[in-house]
Every structure is written in structure tokens, then in C-alpha cells.
N, CA, C and O atoms as a printed pandas DataFrame, in Angstrom:
     atom_number atom_name residue_name chain_id  residue_number  x_coord  y_coord  z_coord
0              1         N          MET        A               1  -73.769  108.435  -41.921
1              2        CA          MET        A               1  -72.573  108.263  -42.559
2              3         C          MET        A               1  -72.571  107.085  -43.567
3              4         O          MET        A               1  -73.210  106.036  -43.484
4              5         N          VAL        A               2  -71.568  107.554  -44.703
5              6        CA          VAL        A               2  -71.462  107.011  -45.436
6              7         C          VAL        A               2  -70.498  106.599  -45.391
7              8         O          VAL        A               2  -69.670  107.482  -45.170
8              9         N          LYS        A               3  -69.765  104.925  -45.558
9             10        CA          LYS        A               3  -68.660  104.131  -45.312
10            11         C          LYS        A               3  -68.177  103.501  -46.933
11            12         O          LYS        A               3  -68.717  102.709  -47.705
12            13         N          PHE        A               4  -67.259  104.069  -46.968
13            14        CA          PHE        A               4  -66.256  103.314  -48.245
14            15         C          PHE        A               4  -65.162  103.079  -48.008
15            16         O          PHE        A               4  -64.293  103.720  -47.416
16            17         N          ASN        A               5  -65.180  101.773  -48.654
17            18        CA          ASN        A               5  -64.440  100.568  -49.124
18            19         C          ASN        A               5  -62.966  101.209  -49.720
19            20         O          ASN        A               5  -62.749  102.046  -50.596
20            21         N          MET        A               6  -62.477  100.784  -49.243
21            22        CA          MET        A               6  -60.150  101.446  -49.298
22            23         C          MET        A               6  -60.119  101.962  -51.456
23            24         O          MET        A               6  -59.674  102.994  -51.958
24            25         N          HIS        A               7  -60.764  100.766  -52.156
25            26        CA          HIS        A               7  -61.178  101.073  -53.402
26            27         C          HIS        A               7  -61.281  103.134  -53.468
27            28         O          HIS        A               7  -60.541  104.108  -53.607
28            29         N          GLN        A               8  -63.160  102.685  -53.195
29            30        CA          GLN        A               8  -63.498  103.787  -53.147
30            31         C          GLN        A               8  -62.516  105.743  -52.033
31            32         O          GLN        A               8  -62.378  106.922  -52.358
32            33         N          ARG        A               9  -62.245  105.117  -51.100
33            34        CA          ARG        A               9  -61.501  105.699  -50.396
34            35         C          ARG        A               9  -60.473  106.654  -51.146
35            36         O          ARG        A               9  -60.285  107.862  -51.002
36            37         N          VAL        A              10  -59.994  105.927  -51.812
37            38        CA          VAL        A              10  -58.810  106.471  -52.901
38            39         C          VAL        A              10  -59.414  106.928  -53.833
39            40         O          VAL        A              10  -58.906  107.956  -54.280
40            41         N          ILE        A              11  -60.731  106.425  -54.557
41            42        CA          ILE        A              11  -61.224  107.783  -55.931
42            43         C          ILE        A              11  -61.496  108.620  -55.324
43            44         O          ILE        A              11  -60.983  109.613  -55.839
44            45         N          VAL        A              12  -62.433  109.069  -53.831
45            46        CA          VAL        A              12  -62.925  109.819  -53.729
46            47         C          VAL        A              12  -61.135  110.818  -53.464
47            48         O          VAL        A              12  -60.631  111.442  -54.398
48            49         N          ASN        A              13  -60.657  110.762  -52.441
49            50        CA          ASN        A              13  -59.359  111.178  -52.176
50            51         C          ASN        A              13  -58.947  111.959  -53.473
51            52         O          ASN        A              13  -59.065  113.179  -53.596
52            53         N          THR        A              14  -58.322  110.886  -54.671
53            54        CA          THR        A              14  -58.260  111.354  -55.458
54            55         C          THR        A              14  -58.699  112.450  -55.870
55            56         O          THR        A              14  -58.057  113.444  -56.207
56            57         N          ALA        A              15  -59.896  112.274  -55.848
57            58        CA          ALA        A              15  -60.969  113.887  -56.939
58            59         C          ALA        A              15  -61.010  114.852  -56.485
59            60         O          ALA        A              15  -61.095  115.968  -56.998
60            61         N          LEU        A              16  -60.919  114.334  -54.803
61            62        CA          LEU        A              16  -60.930  115.944  -53.908
62            63         C          LEU        A              16  -59.546  116.349  -54.035
63            64         O          LEU        A              16  -59.380  117.567  -53.989
64            65         N          THR        A              17  -58.473  115.611  -54.189
65            66        CA          THR        A              17  -56.974  116.489  -54.546
66            67         C          THR        A              17  -56.709  116.865  -55.710
67            68         O          THR        A              17  -55.908  117.790  -55.846
68            69         N          CYS        A              18  -57.274  116.286  -56.793
69            70        CA          CYS        A              18  -57.247  117.019  -57.914
70            71         C          CYS        A              18  -58.295  118.583  -57.603
71            72         O          CYS        A              18  -57.950  119.764  -57.583
72            73         N          ALA        A              19  -59.193  118.151  -57.464
73            74        CA          ALA        A              19  -60.016  119.409  -57.336
74            75         C          ALA        A              19  -59.395  120.377  -56.656
75            76         O          ALA        A              19  -59.714  121.473  -57.118
76            77         N          ALA        A              20  -58.497  120.469  -55.581
77            78        CA          ALA        A              20  -57.672  121.255  -54.757
78            79         C          ALA        A              20  -57.021  122.041  -56.062
79            80         O          ALA        A              20  -57.292  123.139  -56.548
80            81         N          LEU        A              21  -56.243  121.232  -56.359
81            82        CA          LEU        A              21  -55.694  121.341  -57.068
82            83         C          LEU        A              21  -55.950  122.528  -58.531
83            84         O          LEU        A              21  -55.083  123.363  -58.792
84            85         N          LEU        A              22  -57.071  122.429  -59.248
85            86        CA          LEU        A              22  -57.583  122.827  -59.908
86            87         C          LEU        A              22  -58.340  124.647  -59.003
87            88         O          LEU        A              22  -59.065  125.476  -59.553
88            89         N          LEU        A              23  -58.078  124.664  -58.316
89            90        CA          LEU        A              23  -59.005  126.255  -57.656
90            91         C          LEU        A              23  -58.230  127.428  -58.807
91            92         O          LEU        A              23  -57.181  127.585  -59.432
92            93         N          PRO        A              24  -59.095  127.853  -58.652
93            94        CA          PRO        A              24  -58.733  129.839  -59.539
94            95         C          PRO        A              24  -57.230  130.465  -58.492
95            96         O          PRO        A              24  -57.120  130.813  -57.316
96            97         N          LEU        A              25  -56.544  130.390  -59.321
97            98        CA          LEU        A              25  -55.331  131.505  -58.928
98            99         C          LEU        A              25  -55.585  132.410  -57.949
99           100         O          LEU        A              25  -54.813  132.672  -57.027
100          101         N          PRO        A              26  -56.455  132.803  -58.097
101          102        CA          PRO        A              26  -56.799  133.853  -56.880
102          103         C          PRO        A              26  -57.507  133.652  -55.412
103          104         O          PRO        A              26  -57.785  134.444  -54.512
104          105         N          LEU        A              27  -57.639  132.541  -55.542
105          106        CA          LEU        A              27  -58.270  131.802  -53.974
106          107         C          LEU        A              27  -56.663  131.896  -53.942
107          108         O          LEU        A              27  -56.116  132.824  -53.347
108          109         N          MET        A              28  -55.707  130.591  -54.810
109          110        CA          MET        A              28  -54.881  130.269  -53.699
110          111         C          MET        A              28  -54.200  130.840  -53.701
111          112         O          MET        A              28  -53.176  130.284  -53.302
112          113         N          ALA        A              29  -53.964  132.577  -54.139
113          114        CA          ALA        A              29  -53.270  133.729  -53.531
114          115         C          ALA        A              29  -53.088  134.013  -51.858
115          116         O          ALA        A              29  -52.237  134.514  -51.123
116          117         N          GLN        A              30  -54.499  133.340  -51.719
117          118        CA          GLN        A              30  -55.167  133.186  -50.249
118          119         C          GLN        A              30  -54.211  132.566  -49.453
119          120         O          GLN        A              30  -54.245  133.194  -48.395
120          121         N          THR        A              31  -53.332  131.641  -49.360
121          122        CA          THR        A              31  -52.960  130.656  -49.178
122          123         C          THR        A              31  -51.445  131.662  -48.030
123          124         O          THR        A              31  -50.541  132.413  -48.396
124          125         N          PRO        A              32  -51.834  131.170  -46.697
125          126        CA          PRO        A              32  -50.736  131.494  -45.151
126          127         C          PRO        A              32  -49.524  131.094  -46.198
127          128         O          PRO        A              32  -49.266  130.078  -46.842
128          129         N          ALA        A              33  -48.904  132.399  -46.052
129          130        CA          ALA        A              33  -47.200  132.392  -46.609
130          131         C          ALA        A              33  -46.632  130.829  -45.870
131          132         O          ALA        A              33  -45.831  130.214  -46.573
132          133         N          ILE        A              34  -47.007  130.180  -44.514
133          134        CA          ILE        A              34  -46.358  129.389  -44.132
134          135         C          ILE        A              34  -46.775  127.793  -45.147
135          136         O          ILE        A              34  -46.380  126.632  -45.045
136          137         N          PHE        A              35  -47.420  128.253  -45.775
137          138        CA          PHE        A              35  -47.966  127.055  -46.615
138          139         C          PHE        A              35  -47.999  127.775  -48.547
139          140         O          PHE        A              35  -48.704  127.124  -49.318
140          141         N          LYS        A              36  -47.398  128.776  -49.017
141          142        CA          LYS        A              36  -47.097  129.218  -49.769
142          143         C          LYS        A              36  -46.529  128.360  -50.828
143          144         O          LYS        A              36  -46.855  128.473  -52.009
144          145         N          ASP        A              37  -45.461  127.286  -50.277
145          146        CA          ASP        A              37  -45.140  126.419  -51.646
146          147         C          ASP        A              37  -45.522  124.709  -51.352
147          148         O          ASP        A              37  -45.172  123.652  -51.877
148          149         N          ALA        A              38  -46.306  125.041  -50.372
149          150        CA          ALA        A              38  -46.863  123.474  -49.766
150          151         C          ALA        A              38  -47.358  122.823  -50.636
151          152         O          ALA        A              38  -48.147  123.415  -51.371
152          153         N          ASP        A              39  -47.089  121.371  -50.888
153          154        CA          ASP        A              39  -46.895  119.922  -51.733
154          155         C          ASP        A              39  -48.283  119.844  -51.534
155          156         O          ASP        A              39  -48.481  119.608  -50.342
156          157         N          LEU        A              40  -49.487  119.950  -52.253
157          158        CA          LEU        A              40  -50.810  119.270  -51.384
158          159         C          LEU        A              40  -51.217  118.025  -52.136
159          160         O          LEU        A              40  -52.223  117.451  -51.718
160          161         N          LEU        A              41  -50.548  117.487  -53.250
161          162        CA          LEU        A              41  -50.767  115.808  -53.756
162          163         C          LEU        A              41  -50.072  115.472  -53.037
163          164         O          LEU        A              41  -50.264  114.268  -52.869
164          165         N          MET        A              42  -48.814  116.042  -52.070
165          166        CA          MET        A              42  -48.249  115.001  -50.824
166          167         C          MET        A              42  -49.648  115.268  -49.924
167          168         O          MET        A              42  -50.751  114.750  -49.744
168          169         N          GLY        A              43  -48.906  116.353  -49.510
169          170        CA          GLY        A              43  -50.154  116.220  -48.257
170          171         C          GLY        A              43  -51.076  114.977  -48.037
171          172         O          GLY        A              43  -51.005  114.065  -47.213
172          173         N          GLN        A              44  -52.134  115.289  -49.233
173          174        CA          GLN        A              44  -52.907  114.190  -48.870
174          175         C          GLN        A              44  -52.467  112.824  -49.346
175          176         O          GLN        A              44  -53.278  111.904  -49.238
176          177         N          SER        A              45  -51.386  112.612  -49.811
177          178        CA          SER        A              45  -51.162  110.998  -49.910
178          179         C          SER        A              45  -51.029  110.948  -48.396
179          180         O          SER        A              45  -51.844  110.291  -47.747
180          181         N          LEU        A              46  -50.151  111.535  -47.866
181          182        CA          LEU        A              46  -49.781  111.330  -46.375
182          183         C          LEU        A              46  -50.933  111.462  -45.883
183          184         O          LEU        A              46  -51.208  110.671  -44.981
184          185         N          ILE        A              47  -51.742  112.240  -46.193
185          186        CA          ILE        A              47  -53.023  111.589  -44.974
186          187         C          ILE        A              47  -53.709  110.207  -45.037
187          188         O          ILE        A              47  -54.126  109.607  -44.046
188          189         N          ASN        A              48  -53.769  109.837  -46.113
189          190        CA          ASN        A              48  -54.168  108.678  -46.704
190          191         C          ASN        A              48  -53.284  107.697  -46.298
191          192         O          ASN        A              48  -53.706  106.549  -46.163
192          193         N          GLN        A              49  -52.066  107.976  -46.071
193          194        CA          GLN        A              49  -51.096  106.362  -45.889
194          195         C          GLN        A              49  -50.985  106.191  -44.199
195          196         O          GLN        A              49  -51.007  105.227  -43.435
196          197         N          ASN        A              50  -50.873  107.444  -44.066
197          198        CA          ASN        A              50  -50.947  107.627  -42.309
198          199         C          ASN        A              50  -52.456  107.296  -41.860
199          200         O          ASN        A              50  -52.718  106.967  -40.703
200          201         N          ASN        A              51  -53.312  107.396  -42.750
201          202        CA          ASN        A              51  -54.672  106.654  -41.842
202          203         C          ASN        A              51  -55.098  107.954  -40.681
203          204         O          ASN        A              51  -55.296  107.846  -39.471
204          205         N          CYS        A              52  -55.128  108.710  -41.219
205          206        CA          CYS        A              52  -55.524  110.197  -39.845
206          207         C          CYS        A              52  -56.112  109.804  -40.094
207          208         O          CYS        A              52  -55.987  108.602  -39.860
208          209         N          ILE        A              53  -57.320  110.169  -40.771
209          210        CA          ILE        A              53  -59.290  109.860  -40.633
210          211         C          ILE        A              53  -59.253  108.533  -39.655
211          212         O          ILE        A              53  -60.159  108.392  -38.833
212          213         N          ALA        A              54  -58.647  107.978  -39.711
213          214        CA          ALA        A              54  -58.868  106.394  -38.915
214          215         C          ALA        A              54  -58.392  106.903  -37.700
215          216         O          ALA        A              54  -59.215  106.450  -36.904
216          217         N          CYS        A              55  -57.575  107.567  -37.044
217          218        CA          CYS        A              55  -57.324  107.937  -36.136
218          219         C          CYS        A              55  -57.481  108.675  -35.388
219          220         O          CYS        A              55  -56.971  108.608  -34.270
220          221         N          HIS        A              56  -58.653  110.113  -36.001
221          222        CA          HIS        A              56  -58.969  110.974  -35.729
222          223         C          HIS        A              56  -60.449  110.857  -35.308
223          224         O          HIS        A              56  -60.954  111.709  -34.577
224          225         N          THR        A              57  -61.278  109.588  -35.863
225          226        CA          THR        A              57  -62.603  108.999  -36.090
226          227         C          THR        A              57  -62.286  108.325  -34.685
227          228         O          THR        A              57  -63.137  108.674  -33.867
228          229         N          GLN        A              58  -61.426  107.554  -34.197
229          230        CA          GLN        A              58  -61.365  106.605  -33.244
230          231         C          GLN        A              58  -61.275  107.773  -31.802
231          232         O          GLN        A              58  -61.727  107.501  -30.690
232          233         N          GLN        A              59  -60.576  109.093  -32.176
233          234        CA          GLN        A              59  -60.370  109.886  -30.752
234          235         C          GLN        A              59  -61.601  110.572  -30.805
235          236         O          GLN        A              59  -61.449  111.288  -29.815
236          237         N          VAL        A              60  -62.836  110.900  -31.301
237          238        CA          VAL        A              60  -63.256  111.369  -31.333
238          239         C          VAL        A              60  -64.928  111.646  -32.139
239          240         O          VAL        A              60  -65.721  112.583  -32.236
240          241         N          GLY        A              61  -64.850  110.349  -32.555
241          242        CA          GLY        A              61  -65.930  109.447  -33.324
242          243         C          GLY        A              61  -66.487  110.073  -34.177
243          244         O          GLY        A              61  -65.882  111.039  -34.642
244          245         N          GLY        A              62  -67.916  109.724  -34.716
245          246        CA          GLY        A              62  -68.334  110.188  -36.223
246          247         C          GLY        A              62  -67.509  110.016  -37.178
247          248         O          GLY        A              62  -66.900  108.964  -36.984
248          249         N          ASP        A              63  -67.080  110.696  -38.425
249          250        CA          ASP        A              63  -66.381  110.723  -39.194
250          251         C          ASP        A              63  -65.368  111.140  -39.181
251          252         O          ASP        A              63  -64.655  110.887  -40.152
252          253         N          GLY        A              64  -64.827  111.975  -38.075
253          254        CA          GLY        A              64  -63.068  112.641  -37.567
254          255         C          GLY        A              64  -63.122  113.882  -37.591
255          256         O          GLY        A              64  -62.336  114.716  -37.141
256          257         N          SER        A              65  -64.601  114.055  -38.427
257          258        CA          SER        A              65  -63.922  115.626  -38.631
258          259         C          SER        A              65  -64.547  116.731  -37.023
259          260         O          SER        A              65  -64.802  117.933  -37.099
260          261         N          GLY        A              66  -64.651  115.898  -35.759
261          262        CA          GLY        A              66  -64.878  116.796  -34.769
262          263         C          GLY        A              66  -63.458  117.205  -34.455
263          264         O          GLY        A              66  -63.218  118.287  -33.919
264          265         N          MET        A              67  -62.563  116.381  -34.771
265          266        CA          MET        A              67  -61.448  116.622  -34.553
266          267         C          MET        A              67  -60.886  118.118  -34.870
267          268         O          MET        A              67  -60.148  118.690  -34.068
268          269         N          TYR        A              68  -61.312  118.735  -36.159
269          270        CA          TYR        A              68  -60.470  119.908  -36.666
270          271         C          TYR        A              68  -61.457  121.558  -35.770
271          272         O          TYR        A              68  -62.666  121.703  -35.953
272          273         N          LYS        A              69  -61.029  122.081  -35.314
273          274        CA          LYS        A              69  -60.945  123.461  -35.028
274          275         C          LYS        A              69  -61.652  123.150  -33.818
275          276         O          LYS        A              69  -62.823  123.530  -33.833
276          277         N          PRO        A              70  -61.323  122.647  -32.917
277          278        CA          PRO        A              70  -61.598  122.266  -31.337
278          279         C          PRO        A              70  -62.303  123.598  -30.651
279          280         O          PRO        A              70  -61.678  123.890  -29.631
280          281         N          LEU        A              71  -63.295  124.402  -30.869
281          282        CA          LEU        A              71  -63.201  125.418  -29.550
282          283         C          LEU        A              71  -62.064  126.342  -29.489
283          284         O          LEU        A              71  -61.479  126.702  -28.467
284          285         N          GLY        A              72  -61.785  126.729  -30.858
285          286        CA          GLY        A              72  -61.181  127.910  -31.127
286          287         C          GLY        A              72  -59.275  127.843  -30.778
287          288         O          GLY        A              72  -58.427  128.733  -30.834
288          289         N          ARG        A              73  -59.174  126.386  -30.425
289          290        CA          ARG        A              73  -58.007  125.945  -30.434
290          291         C          ARG        A              73  -56.848  126.119  -31.375
291          292         O          ARG        A              73  -55.859  126.782  -31.062
292          293         N          ILE        A              74  -56.958  125.630  -32.308
293          294        CA          ILE        A              74  -56.359  126.301  -33.242
294          295         C          ILE        A              74  -57.019  127.477  -34.131
295          296         O          ILE        A              74  -57.906  127.335  -34.972
296          297         N          ASN        A              75  -56.465  128.506  -33.798
297          298        CA          ASN        A              75  -57.109  129.835  -35.039
298          299         C          ASN        A              75  -55.576  130.301  -35.835
299          300         O          ASN        A              75  -55.634  131.530  -35.851
300          301         N          THR        A              76  -54.889  130.079  -36.175
301          302        CA          THR        A              76  -53.530  130.050  -36.656
302          303         C          THR        A              76  -53.672  129.046  -37.457
303          304         O          THR        A              76  -54.335  128.019  -37.307
304          305         N          ALA        A              77  -52.830  129.489  -38.566
305          306        CA          ALA        A              77  -51.634  128.663  -39.451
306          307         C          ALA        A              77  -50.571  128.155  -38.991
307          308         O          ALA        A              77  -49.883  127.404  -39.683
308          309         N          GLY        A              78  -50.282  128.453  -37.845
309          310        CA          GLY        A              78  -48.245  128.523  -37.680
310          311         C          GLY        A              78  -49.189  127.568  -36.690
311          312         O          GLY        A              78  -49.158  126.352  -36.877
312          313         N          LEU        A              79  -50.142  128.200  -35.496
313          314        CA          LEU        A              79  -50.898  126.437  -34.838
314          315         C          LEU        A              79  -51.136  125.590  -35.242
315          316         O          LEU        A              79  -50.664  124.578  -34.723
316          317         N          LEU        A              80  -52.218  125.427  -36.694
317          318        CA          LEU        A              80  -52.300  124.317  -36.929
318          319         C          LEU        A              80  -50.964  123.642  -37.485
319          320         O          LEU        A              80  -50.586  122.578  -36.996
320          321         N          ARG        A              81  -50.271  124.249  -38.481
321          322        CA          ARG        A              81  -49.107  123.216  -38.424
322          323         C          ARG        A              81  -48.582  122.530  -37.300
323          324         O          ARG        A              81  -48.369  121.319  -37.236
324          325         N          GLY        A              82  -48.353  123.523  -36.266
325          326        CA          GLY        A              82  -47.971  123.110  -34.444
326          327         C          GLY        A              82  -48.480  121.914  -34.523
327          328         O          GLY        A              82  -47.614  121.043  -34.602
328          329         N          MET        A              83  -49.942  121.407  -34.535
329          330        CA          MET        A              83  -50.947  120.891  -33.902
330          331         C          MET        A              83  -50.139  119.257  -35.130
331          332         O          MET        A              83  -49.293  118.518  -34.628
332          333         N          VAL        A              84  -50.422  119.127  -35.992
333          334        CA          VAL        A              84  -49.731  118.428  -37.402
334          335         C          VAL        A              84  -48.397  117.912  -36.913
335          336         O          VAL        A              84  -48.278  116.697  -36.755
336          337         N          GLU        A              85  -47.313  118.773  -36.642
337          338        CA          GLU        A              85  -46.125  118.404  -35.993
338          339         C          GLU        A              85  -46.320  117.884  -34.690
339          340         O          GLU        A              85  -45.501  117.056  -34.292
340          341         N          GLN        A              86  -47.289  118.233  -33.926
341          342        CA          GLN        A              86  -47.190  117.432  -32.482
342          343         C          GLN        A              86  -47.929  115.897  -32.908
343          344         O          GLN        A              86  -47.572  114.853  -32.363
344          345         N          CYS        A              87  -48.956  115.948  -33.915
345          346        CA          CYS        A              87  -49.147  114.353  -34.184
346          347         C          CYS        A              87  -47.647  113.109  -34.975
347          348         O          CYS        A              87  -47.516  111.892  -35.107
348          349         N          ASN        A              88  -47.179  113.803  -35.160
349          350        CA          ASN        A              88  -46.266  113.612  -36.039
350          351         C          ASN        A              88  -45.166  112.838  -35.310
351          352         O          ASN        A              88  -44.753  111.690  -35.473
352          353         N          THR        A              89  -44.789  113.880  -34.396
353          354        CA          THR        A              89  -43.953  113.966  -32.481
354          355         C          THR        A              89  -44.680  112.334  -31.876
355          356         O          THR        A              89  -44.295  111.183  -32.078
356          357         N          SER        A              90  -45.569  112.739  -31.278
357          358        CA          SER        A              90  -46.217  111.644  -30.573
358          359         C          SER        A              90  -46.439  110.301  -31.423
359          360         O          SER        A              90  -46.053  109.178  -31.097
360          361         N          LEU        A              91  -47.008  110.587  -32.357
361          362        CA          LEU        A              91  -47.113  109.245  -32.851
362          363         C          LEU        A              91  -45.418  108.779  -33.603
363          364         O          LEU        A              91  -45.142  107.624  -33.926
364          365         N          GLY        A              92  -44.748  109.617  -33.711
365          366        CA          GLY        A              92  -43.560  108.347  -34.156
366          367         C          GLY        A              92  -43.875  108.526  -35.965
367          368         O          GLY        A              92  -43.641  107.667  -36.816
368          369         N          MET        A              93  -44.314  109.556  -36.134
369          370        CA          MET        A              93  -44.504  109.108  -37.505
370          371         C          MET        A              93  -43.270  109.435  -38.484
371          372         O          MET        A              93  -43.454  109.545  -39.696
372          373         N          SER        A              94  -42.014  109.583  -37.898
373          374        CA          SER        A              94  -40.891  110.312  -38.617
374          375         C          SER        A              94  -40.862  111.366  -39.957
375          376         O          SER        A              94  -39.950  111.248  -40.776
376          377         N          LEU        A              95  -41.820  112.309  -40.115
377          378        CA          LEU        A              95  -42.565  113.144  -41.173
378          379         C          LEU        A              95  -41.035  114.500  -41.417
379          380         O          LEU        A              95  -40.546  115.158  -40.499
380          381         N          PHE        A              96  -40.873  114.522  -41.984
381          382        CA          PHE        A              96  -40.312  115.543  -42.375
382          383         C          PHE        A              96  -40.735  117.042  -42.794
383          384         O          PHE        A              96  -41.500  117.158  -43.752
384          385         N          PRO        A              97  -40.252  118.258  -42.088
385          386        CA          PRO        A              97  -40.581  119.254  -42.357
386          387         C          PRO        A              97  -41.486  119.943  -43.184
387          388         O          PRO        A              97  -42.468  120.666  -43.016
388          389         N          GLU        A              98  -40.795  119.453  -44.207
389          390        CA          GLU        A              98  -41.972  119.806  -45.841
390          391         C          GLU        A              98  -42.849  119.106  -45.820
391          392         O          GLU        A              98  -43.860  119.676  -46.231
392          393         N          GLU        A              99  -43.090  117.601  -45.397
393          394        CA          GLU        A              99  -44.492  116.728  -45.159
394          395         C          GLU        A              99  -45.604  117.130  -44.507
395          396         O          GLU        A              99  -46.782  117.145  -44.864
396          397         N          VAL        A             100  -44.861  117.584  -43.099
397          398        CA          VAL        A             100  -45.923  118.080  -41.703
398          399         C          VAL        A             100  -46.450  119.252  -42.586
399          400         O          VAL        A             100  -47.422  118.888  -43.248
400          401         N          THR        A             101  -46.098  120.538  -42.788
401          402        CA          THR        A             101  -46.095  121.181  -43.796
402          403         C          THR        A             101  -47.298  121.211  -45.059
403          404         O          THR        A             101  -48.436  121.680  -45.054
404          405         N          ALA        A             102  -46.522  120.502  -46.124
405          406        CA          ALA        A             102  -48.451  119.724  -47.059
406          407         C          ALA        A             102  -49.423  119.334  -45.953
407          408         O          ALA        A             102  -50.476  119.973  -45.953
408          409         N          ILE        A             103  -49.268  118.401  -45.007
409          410        CA          ILE        A             103  -50.152  117.973  -44.552
410          411         C          ILE        A             103  -51.124  119.061  -43.901
411          412         O          ILE        A             103  -52.310  118.950  -44.211
412          413         N          ALA        A             104  -50.788  120.041  -43.086
413          414        CA          ALA        A             104  -51.371  121.315  -42.492
414          415         C          ALA        A             104  -52.301  122.008  -43.638
415          416         O          ALA        A             104  -53.518  122.185  -43.691
416          417         N          ALA        A             105  -51.069  122.381  -44.682
417          418        CA          ALA        A             105  -51.696  122.917  -45.906
418          419         C          ALA        A             105  -53.313  122.514  -46.209
419          420         O          ALA        A             105  -54.385  123.115  -46.144
420          421         N          VAL        A             106  -52.782  120.882  -46.650
421          422        CA          VAL        A             106  -54.739  120.800  -46.836
422          423         C          VAL        A             106  -55.419  120.407  -45.901
423          424         O          VAL        A             106  -56.529  120.049  -46.293
424          425         N          LEU        A             107  -55.259  120.294  -44.745
425          426        CA          LEU        A             107  -55.800  120.637  -43.411
426          427         C          LEU        A             107  -56.327  122.209  -44.115
427          428         O          LEU        A             107  -57.391  122.343  -44.720
428          429         N          ASN        A             108  -55.578  123.033  -43.936
429          430        CA          ASN        A             108  -56.342  124.295  -43.486
430          431         C          ASN        A             108  -57.252  124.260  -45.810
431          432         O          ASN        A             108  -58.317  124.754  -46.180
432          433         N          HIS        A             109  -56.534  123.738  -46.394
433          434        CA          HIS        A             109  -57.448  123.832  -47.256
434          435         C          HIS        A             109  -59.106  123.599  -47.479
435          436         O          HIS        A             109  -59.902  124.159  -48.232
436          437         N          THR        A             110  -59.264  122.531  -46.499
437          438        CA          THR        A             110  -60.412  120.907  -46.817
438          439         C          THR        A             110  -61.077  122.139  -45.389
439          440         O          THR        A             110  -61.976  122.889  -45.766
440          441         N          HIS        A             111  -60.644  122.274  -43.957
441          442        CA          HIS        A             111  -61.228  122.833  -43.266
442          443         C          HIS        A             111  -61.362  124.144  -42.448
443          444         O          HIS        A             111  -62.274  124.866  -42.044
444          445         N          TYR        A             112  -59.453  124.079  -42.385
445          446        CA          TYR        A             112  -59.386  125.759  -41.786
446          447         C          TYR        A             112  -59.625  126.969  -42.359
447          448         O          TYR        A             112  -60.300  127.798  -41.749
448          449         N          LYS        A             113  -59.114  127.234  -43.589
449          450        CA          LYS        A             113  -59.847  128.635  -44.167
450          451         C          LYS        A             113  -58.638  129.338  -43.504
451          452         O          LYS        A             113  -59.040  130.494  -43.373
452          453         N          PHE        A             114  -57.443  129.280  -43.038
453          454        CA          PHE        A             114  -57.122  130.410  -42.813
454          455         C          PHE        A             114  -56.290  130.934  -43.993
455          456         O          PHE        A             114  -55.877  130.103  -44.800
456          457         N          THR        A             115  -55.949  132.493  -44.205
457          458        CA          THR        A             115  -55.903  133.250  -45.145
458          459         C          THR        A             115  -54.226  133.789  -45.209
459          460         O          THR        A             115  -53.494  133.806  -46.199
460          461         N          ASP        A             116  -53.914  134.212  -43.802
461          462        CA          ASP        A             116  -52.796  134.603  -43.527
462          463         C          ASP        A             116  -52.206  134.399  -42.012
463          464         O          ASP        A             116  -51.074  134.794  -41.733
């Protein structure tokens, strides 16, 4: 497992975010309706600011990616957004609805790939 310092993480996350924003339009058209107007840049920024990866790593170990797709529990875009809302509520993050949606849209784009 590669460990990055804070500066390296910012660079990697910025590069990933920029790559996501440069996707071909046909691929972006496959975005679920619930994430249609989501701000991916804001979502990635919120993931970084709220140390989501560190929390996931603490809970499941490794690089934290074991948190995603836990045995079919999250199988729709709506359930994914609901899980992000659950984190928001249980951790007292005070995120606005559009921020929760933005975070879920990033997770969908990077991990889940729901299309409707």
C-alpha cells in the first residue's frame, strides 16, 4: 500500500477530479438522474475536507475501499445517496442536501457506476 503525505494527496485528488470532469459527454449522459446536476468538484473537495477516506480506513482497514459495495447492500443510486446521508447525520457533519448529493455522485463515478 502506498502512503501519501497531505500535499501528495491533494495533488492526486485534484488530478482525479480533473480527470472526472474531462469525461466524454456520452459517458456523463449515463449518470443517474439523482446525480444529474451534482457538482463533482465540490463533492471531491468535501470528501477530502471531511477525511472520509481516513474514517473508512479506520472502519474496514486497508485503503478503506472495502467500504464500497458491501455485499450488495448498496445497489441503487438512491441507496448510495442515502448511505452518504446516514454518514452526514450520524457523524454530525451538517452537510446541505446538495453537498450530500455531490459526495454520492463522486462515489458513484469512482466506485459504484450506477447508470439509472
